[in-house]
MARLUM-928481 format. One line per 4 residues: number of its first residue (from 1); their letters; for each residue y, x negated, z negated of N, C-alpha, C. Coordinates in steps of 0.2 Angstrom, whole numbers. Layout:
N
NUM = A = Y X Z Y X Z Y X Z ~ ...
This chain:
236
1 = MEQL = -125 -92 -32 -125 -89 -25 -119 -84 -24 ~ -116 -84 -18 -111 -80 -17 -113 -73 -17 ~ -109 -69 -21 -111 -61 -22 -107 -57 -17 ~ -111 -52 -14 -107 -47 -10 -103 -42 -13
5 = IIAN = -97 -41 -11 -93 -36 -14 -92 -31 -8 ~ -95 -25 -7 -94 -21 -2 -89 -15 -4 ~ -83 -15 -1 -78 -10 -2 -79 -4 3 ~ -81 2 0 -82 7 4 -76 12 3
9 = WKMN = -71 12 8 -65 16 8 -66 23 10 ~ -72 25 12 -74 32 14 -68 35 18 ~ -67 41 18 -62 44 22 -55 45 18 ~ -52 39 17 -46 38 13 -42 33 16
13 = LTFK = -35 33 14 -30 29 16 -27 30 23 ~ -21 30 23 -17 30 29 -18 23 33 ~ -16 23 39 -17 16 43 -12 11 39 ~ -6 13 37 -2 8 34 -5 6 27
17 = EASN = -7 11 23 -10 9 17 -16 4 18 ~ -21 6 23 -26 1 24 -24 -6 26 ~ -19 -6 30 -17 -12 33 -14 -17 27 ~ -10 -13 23 -7 -17 17 -12 -19 12
21 = LTRF = -17 -15 11 -23 -17 6 -27 -23 9 ~ -28 -22 16 -32 -28 19 -28 -34 19 ~ -22 -34 20 -17 -40 20 -18 -43 13 ~ -17 -39 8 -17 -41 1 -24 -45 0
25 = LSEH = -29 -42 2 -36 -44 0 -37 -51 4 ~ -34 -51 10 -35 -58 14 -32 -63 10 ~ -27 -62 6 -23 -67 3 -26 -69 -4 ~ -30 -64 -7 -32 -65 -14 -39 -65 -15
29 = NNCH = -43 -66 -10 -51 -66 -11 -53 -73 -10 ~ -55 -76 -15 -58 -83 -15 -64 -84 -18 ~ -67 -79 -21 -73 -79 -26 -79 -77 -23 ~ -79 -71 -19 -85 -68 -17 -85 -66 -9
33 = KLII = -90 -64 -7 -91 -62 0 -89 -55 1 ~ -83 -54 3 -80 -47 3 -81 -44 10 ~ -84 -38 10 -86 -34 16 -82 -27 15 ~ -78 -26 20 -73 -20 20 -76 -14 24
37 = ASPT = -78 -9 22 -80 -3 26 -74 2 27 ~ -71 0 32 -64 4 33 -66 10 37 ~ -61 15 37 -62 21 41 -62 19 48 ~ -66 22 52 -67 20 59 -61 19 63
41 = PYIA = -56 24 63 -50 23 67 -46 16 66 ~ -47 13 60 -43 7 59 -47 1 60 ~ -53 1 61 -58 -5 60 -57 -10 65 ~ -56 -8 71 -55 -13 77 -48 -17 75
45 = YLAQ = -43 -14 74 -37 -17 72 -38 -22 66 ~ -41 -20 61 -41 -24 55 -46 -30 56 ~ -52 -29 60 -56 -34 61 -54 -39 66 ~ -49 -37 70 -46 -42 75 -41 -46 72
49 = NYQQ = -37 -43 67 -31 -46 64 -33 -50 57 ~ -39 -49 55 -41 -52 48 -48 -55 49 ~ -48 -59 53 -55 -62 55 -58 -66 50 ~ -54 -68 45 -57 -72 39 -61 -67 34
53 = LSFC = -60 -61 35 -64 -56 31 -69 -53 35 ~ -74 -49 32 -79 -46 35 -79 -39 35 ~ -80 -35 40 -79 -28 41 -86 -24 42 ~ -86 -18 40 -92 -14 40 -91 -7 42
57 = AQDV = -94 -5 47 -94 2 49 -97 7 44 ~ -94 13 43 -97 17 38 -103 21 41 ~ -104 21 47 -109 24 50 -110 22 58 ~ -115 23 61 -116 22 68 -120 28 71
61 = SVKN = -119 28 78 -123 33 81 -130 31 82 ~ -135 36 83 -141 34 85 -142 32 92 ~ -137 34 96 -137 32 103 -135 25 104 ~ -139 21 107 -138 14 108 -136 13 116
65 = AFGS = -132 16 118 -129 15 125 -123 19 126 ~ -119 16 131 -113 20 133 -115 26 137 ~ -111 31 136 -113 37 140 -109 43 137 ~ -111 49 139 -108 55 138 -110 58 131
69 = YTGE = -107 55 126 -109 57 119 -102 57 115 ~ -98 63 117 -92 64 114 -92 64 107 ~ -87 60 104 -87 60 96 -91 55 93 ~ -96 52 96 -100 47 93 -97 40 93
73 = SSAK = -99 35 89 -97 29 88 -103 24 89 ~ -103 20 94 -109 16 96 -109 10 92 ~ -115 7 90 -115 0 87 -112 -5 92 ~ -113 -4 98 -110 -8 103 -102 -8 103
77 = FFKS = -99 -3 101 -92 -3 100 -90 -7 94 ~ -93 -6 89 -92 -10 83 -93 -17 84 ~ -98 -19 87 -100 -26 88 -94 -29 92 ~ -92 -26 97 -87 -29 102 -80 -29 98
81 = CGVN = -79 -26 93 -73 -27 89 -73 -32 83 ~ -79 -35 83 -80 -40 78 -83 -38 71 ~ -86 -32 71 -89 -29 65 -96 -31 65 ~ -98 -34 59 -105 -36 58 -109 -33 53
85 = YSLI = -107 -28 50 -111 -24 45 -110 -16 47 ~ -115 -12 44 -114 -5 44 -118 -2 39 ~ -114 3 35 -118 7 30 -122 12 34 ~ -128 13 32 -133 17 35 -136 22 30
89 = GHSE = -136 28 31 -139 33 26 -136 33 19 ~ -129 32 19 -126 34 12 -128 41 10 ~ -128 42 3 -130 48 1 -126 54 3 ~ -119 52 5 -115 58 7 -117 60 15
93 = RRTL = -120 55 18 -122 56 25 -129 60 24 ~ -133 59 20 -139 62 19 -138 69 16 ~ -134 70 11 -133 77 8 -129 81 12 ~ -123 79 14 -118 83 17 -119 84 25
97 = FGET = -123 79 28 -124 80 35 -131 80 37 ~ -135 80 32 -143 81 34 -146 76 37 ~ -144 70 36 -148 64 39 -154 63 35 ~ -159 62 39 -166 61 37 -168 54 37
101 = NGIV = -173 52 33 -176 45 33 -177 43 41 ~ -179 47 45 -180 45 52 -174 43 55 ~ -169 47 54 -162 46 57 -159 39 55 ~ -160 38 48 -158 32 45 -161 26 48
105 = RKKA = -168 27 49 -172 21 52 -169 20 59 ~ -168 25 63 -166 24 70 -159 21 70 ~ -155 23 66 -148 19 66 -149 12 63 ~ -153 11 59 -154 4 57 -157 0 63
109 = EVCI = -161 2 66 -164 -1 72 -159 -3 77 ~ -154 2 78 -149 2 83 -144 -4 81 ~ -143 -4 74 -139 -10 72 -142 -16 73 ~ -148 -17 72 -151 -24 72 -152 -26 80
113 = ENQI = -152 -21 84 -152 -22 91 -146 -25 94 ~ -140 -24 90 -134 -26 92 -131 -31 87 ~ -135 -35 83 -134 -40 79 -129 -38 73 ~ -130 -32 71 -126 -29 65 -131 -28 60
117 = TPII = -129 -31 54 -133 -31 48 -133 -24 45 ~ -138 -20 45 -138 -13 42 -138 -14 34 ~ -134 -10 31 -134 -9 23 -137 -2 22 ~ -143 -2 21 -147 4 20 -147 7 13
121 = CIGE = -144 13 13 -143 16 6 -149 20 4 ~ -151 20 -2 -156 24 -5 -154 26 -12 ~ -157 32 -15 -155 34 -21 -158 41 -23 ~ -159 42 -29 -162 48 -31 -157 53 -34
125 = SEAL = -159 59 -34 -154 64 -37 -155 64 -45 ~ -151 68 -48 -152 68 -56 -159 72 -57 ~ -160 77 -53 -166 81 -55 -173 76 -54 ~ -173 72 -49 -178 68 -48 -179 63 -54
129 = RNSG = -173 60 -56 -173 55 -61 -176 58 -67 ~ -173 65 -69 -176 68 -75 -183 70 -75 ~ -185 71 -69 -193 73 -68 -197 67 -69 ~ -195 61 -68 -199 55 -69 -202 53 -62
133 = SYKE = -201 57 -57 -204 55 -50 -199 51 -46 ~ -194 48 -48 -189 45 -44 -192 38 -41 ~ -197 35 -44 -200 29 -41 -203 30 -35 ~ -207 36 -35 -211 37 -29 -206 40 -23
137 = FLLT = -201 43 -25 -196 45 -21 -192 39 -17 ~ -190 35 -21 -187 29 -19 -191 25 -14 ~ -197 24 -16 -202 20 -12 -203 24 -5 ~ -203 30 -5 -204 34 1 -198 33 5
141 = QLEE = -192 34 2 -186 33 6 -186 26 10 ~ -188 21 6 -188 14 9 -193 14 15 ~ -199 16 13 -204 16 18 -202 19 25 ~ -199 25 24 -197 29 30 -191 27 33
145 = SLPK = -187 23 29 -180 22 32 -179 14 35 ~ -184 10 32 -183 3 34 -186 2 41 ~ -183 -1 46 -186 -3 52 -191 -9 51 ~ -195 -10 56 -200 -15 56 -197 -21 59
149 = TDKR = -194 -26 55 -191 -32 58 -191 -37 53 ~ -189 -43 56 -188 -49 51 -181 -51 51 ~ -177 -47 54 -170 -48 54 -167 -46 47 ~ -161 -49 46 -158 -48 39 -156 -40 38
153 = MIIA = -157 -38 32 -155 -31 30 -153 -31 23 ~ -149 -27 21 -146 -26 14 -148 -19 12 ~ -151 -19 6 -153 -12 3 -148 -11 -3 ~ -145 -5 -2 -140 -3 -7 -143 3 -11
157 = YEPV = -144 1 -18 -147 7 -22 -141 10 -25 ~ -140 17 -23 -135 21 -26 -138 28 -28 ~ -139 28 -35 -142 34 -37 -137 40 -36 ~ -139 45 -33 -134 51 -32 -130 53 -38
161 = WAIG = -134 53 -44 -131 56 -50 -125 51 -53 ~ -125 45 -50 -120 40 -52 -114 40 -47 ~ -114 43 -41 -109 42 -37 -103 46 -38 ~ -97 43 -40 -91 47 -41 -91 51 -47
165 = TQIT = -96 50 -52 -96 54 -58 -94 50 -64 ~ -93 43 -63 -91 39 -69 -97 38 -74 ~ -103 40 -71 -109 38 -75 -113 33 -72 ~ -113 27 -75 -117 21 -73 -123 21 -76
169 = PTIE = -129 19 -72 -135 18 -75 -135 12 -80 ~ -139 12 -84 -140 6 -89 -142 0 -85 ~ -141 -6 -88 -143 -12 -85 -151 -12 -84 ~ -154 -9 -89 -162 -8 -88 -164 -4 -83
173 = QITE = -160 2 -81 -162 6 -76 -161 3 -69 ~ -156 -1 -68 -154 -4 -62 -159 -10 -61 ~ -161 -13 -66 -166 -19 -66 -173 -16 -64 ~ -174 -10 -67 -181 -7 -65 -182 -6 -58
177 = VAEL = -176 -3 -55 -177 -2 -48 -177 -8 -43 ~ -173 -13 -45 -173 -19 -42 -180 -22 -42 ~ -183 -22 -48 -190 -25 -48 -195 -21 -44 ~ -194 -14 -44 -198 -10 -40 -198 -12 -33
181 = IKTK = -192 -13 -30 -191 -15 -23 -194 -22 -22 ~ -192 -26 -26 -194 -33 -25 -202 -33 -25 ~ -205 -30 -30 -213 -30 -30 -216 -27 -23 ~ -213 -22 -21 -215 -18 -15 -214 -22 -9
185 = YQSI = -208 -26 -8 -207 -30 -2 -206 -37 -4 ~ -210 -40 -8 -209 -47 -10 -210 -52 -5 ~ -213 -50 1 -213 -55 6 -207 -56 10 ~ -202 -51 9 -196 -52 13 -190 -52 8
189 = VAKT = -190 -50 2 -185 -50 -2 -183 -57 -4 ~ -177 -59 -3 -174 -66 -4 -175 -70 2 ~ -179 -67 7 -179 -71 14 -174 -67 19 ~ -176 -61 20 -171 -57 25 -168 -51 22
193 = MQLV = -170 -49 15 -168 -43 12 -164 -45 6 ~ -158 -42 5 -154 -43 -1 -153 -36 -4 ~ -152 -35 -11 -152 -29 -14 -145 -29 -18 ~ -141 -23 -17 -135 -22 -20 -135 -16 -24
197 = YGGS = -131 -15 -29 -130 -9 -32 -123 -5 -31 ~ -124 1 -30 -117 5 -30 -118 12 -34 ~ -112 14 -36 -112 20 -40 -108 20 -46 ~ -102 22 -46 -97 21 -52 -96 14 -54
201 = VNSE = -96 10 -49 -94 3 -51 -87 2 -52 ~ -85 -2 -57 -78 -3 -59 -77 -10 -61 ~ -71 -12 -63 -69 -18 -65 -72 -20 -72 ~ -74 -15 -76 -77 -16 -82 -84 -17 -82
205 = NCKD = -88 -14 -78 -95 -15 -78 -98 -19 -72 ~ -93 -22 -68 -96 -25 -62 -99 -32 -63 ~ -96 -35 -68 -99 -42 -70 -106 -42 -72 ~ -107 -37 -77 -114 -36 -79 -119 -34 -74
209 = IINI = -117 -30 -69 -121 -28 -64 -123 -34 -59 ~ -117 -37 -57 -118 -43 -53 -123 -48 -56 ~ -123 -49 -62 -128 -54 -66 -135 -52 -67 ~ -137 -45 -64 -143 -43 -65 -148 -47 -60
213 = KDIS = -153 -50 -62 -158 -53 -58 -160 -49 -52 ~ -160 -52 -46 -162 -49 -40 -157 -45 -37 ~ -151 -44 -40 -145 -40 -37 -141 -45 -34 ~ -139 -44 -28 -135 -49 -24 -128 -47 -23
217 = GILV = -126 -41 -26 -119 -39 -26 -118 -31 -27 ~ -112 -29 -26 -111 -22 -28 -107 -18 -22 ~ -108 -12 -22 -105 -7 -17 -100 -3 -21 ~ -94 -4 -19 -89 -1 -23 -85 5 -19
221 = GGAS = -85 10 -23 -81 16 -19 -74 17 -22 ~ -73 22 -26 -66 23 -28 -62 17 -31 ~ -65 13 -34 -61 7 -37 -59 2 -31 ~ -62 3 -25 -60 -2 -20 -53 0 -17
225 = LNKD = -51 6 -18 -45 9 -15 -39 7 -19 ~ -39 4 -25 -34 1 -29 -34 -6 -29 ~ -28 -9 -26 -28 -16 -25 -29 -20 -32 ~ -26 -18 -37 -27 -21 -44 -34 -21 -47
229 = KLFK = -37 -15 -46 -44 -14 -48 -49 -18 -44 ~ -48 -18 -38 -52 -22 -33 -51 -30 -34 ~ -45 -32 -36 -43 -39 -37 -47 -41 -43 ~ -47 -37 -48 -51 -38 -54 -59 -39 -53
233 = ILNS = -61 -35 -49 -68 -35 -47 -70 -42 -43 ~ -65 -43 -39 -66 -49 -35 -66 -56 -39 ~ -63 -55 -44 -62 -61 -49 -66 -61 -55 ~ -71 -56 -55 -75 -55 -61 -80 -61 -62
């Protein structure tokens, strides 16, 4: 099965750098389904000029209409530009900007209403992991963040303690969470829901992660900004 490689560029790269990297990727990706989460100012240009690639918004507004919402970016905007995915509820949105599970769910609903596949992020803190209550926390995040739908969704498991820390969970830890989600949502996993892993993914560990049962791909942060590192991941 084709694996998903989601490159989250976050708030990085100039327009020229993003354009050059996208051009390189368009010429060198033959192995996996690459989805690029570009900074918002660049995404319309990139999506229109590199239609052989898939693009992903890093966030969308809860507002599902045109109107007087200065500074917001509607799912309608992204869809009209050829963007078919959006990250929702990334840990940085949750921790730095106070997004609740309810907000995440609303944004996911807005995406689905506009034929955009939401990539809904969940993950526990180091304190929750160490306390042993992380399973209950993750299931609550899912229950409160997932919209009631039979449309396609992607769940990204990103433990907060692994993001940008160079600490990667063991294969057993990732497998445990994948099995937890599959057991809870067995009626829709493999039908309309895919699971991906993110958090300190690099060219050295990506192959082992991709090969985990029930994991359909990876969400790559820092390593996706370097063309050589991302090239290795795409060809792993």
